[in-house]
C-alpha distance (Angstrom), angle and dihedral (degrees) to the residues before:
residue distance angle dihedral
G1 . . .
V2 3.79 . .
R3 3.84 115.9 .
V4 3.76 122.8 -162.7
N5 3.76 121.8 -166.6
A6 3.80 134.9 154.9
V7 3.79 132.9 -149.2
N8 3.84 115.9 -145.6
P9 3.81 108.2 -162.6
T10 3.74 131.5 -171.7
L11 3.81 124.3 -136.3
V12 3.81 106.0 -30.4
Y13 3.81 120.4 -162.6
T14 3.81 102.2 -126.4
P15 3.83 135.0 129.4
F16 3.86 86.8 -90.0
T17 3.83 89.8 65.0
A18 3.84 97.1 37.9
G19 3.81 94.0 110.3
M20 3.76 88.4 55.6
Q21 3.76 93.6 46.5
D22 3.77 88.8 57.4
Q23 3.89 88.9 65.9
P24 3.89 105.1 73.5
E25 3.82 91.7 -173.6
L26 3.83 91.7 55.2
V27 3.75 93.5 46.7
A28 3.85 89.5 48.5
K29 3.81 89.5 54.6
F30 3.80 90.5 52.3
N31 3.80 91.8 45.9
E32 3.88 88.9 53.3
R33 3.81 89.5 61.1
I34 3.84 97.2 45.2
P35 3.83 109.0 81.0
M36 3.91 90.5 -148.8
G37 3.86 85.6 58.1
R38 3.80 98.7 -126.0
G39 3.72 145.5 62.8
A40 3.81 120.9 -102.6
Q41 3.72 128.2 -90.3
P42 3.88 114.9 -139.2
D43 3.82 89.8 -106.6
D44 3.82 88.4 59.5
I45 3.75 89.6 62.2
S46 3.81 102.1 31.9
G47 3.81 92.4 58.6
V48 3.84 90.7 58.3
I49 3.81 90.8 47.4
A50 3.78 90.7 49.7
F51 3.84 89.5 50.8
L52 3.78 93.0 50.6
A53 3.77 91.0 48.7
S54 3.82 92.2 48.1
E55 3.75 131.9 91.3
D56 3.80 87.7 -109.8
A57 3.79 88.2 71.7
R58 3.81 94.9 45.4
F59 3.78 93.1 126.2
V60 3.84 95.9 43.8
T61 3.78 115.4 101.9
G62 3.78 137.4 144.7
V63 3.78 93.2 32.1
N64 3.85 128.1 146.7
L65 3.81 97.4 -165.7
P66 3.77 116.0 -165.0
V67 3.80 111.7 -144.2
D68 3.78 93.1 -179.5
G69 3.77 109.2 125.8
G70 3.78 90.5 -103.3
V71 3.85 100.4 -51.4
S72 3.81 94.2 127.3
A73 3.82 90.8 46.7
S74 3.80 91.5 54.0
N75 3.79 131.4 52.4
G76 3.78 89.4 -102.0
Q77 3.76 93.5 -120.1
P78 3.83 124.9 126.6
K79 3.78 118.0 -103.0
L80 3.78 115.8 -93.7
S81 3.74 114.9 -111.3
């Protein structure tokens, strides 16, 4: 009855990444590589965690779920101009 899942986020805007957020050029480089064009907000990640912990996900186990705005579905390279 034990389920084990993992959430693999991209850049998440939290106090932990505050120093990075103060560098607009660095954030822009990250955003170029994220198909959704932005880093995650904590709510973007917590909703997925809540789902995995819920009864709705009762038959989900052994999953490494990317919550990365499409980075893992792309080649991770910036768009060509």
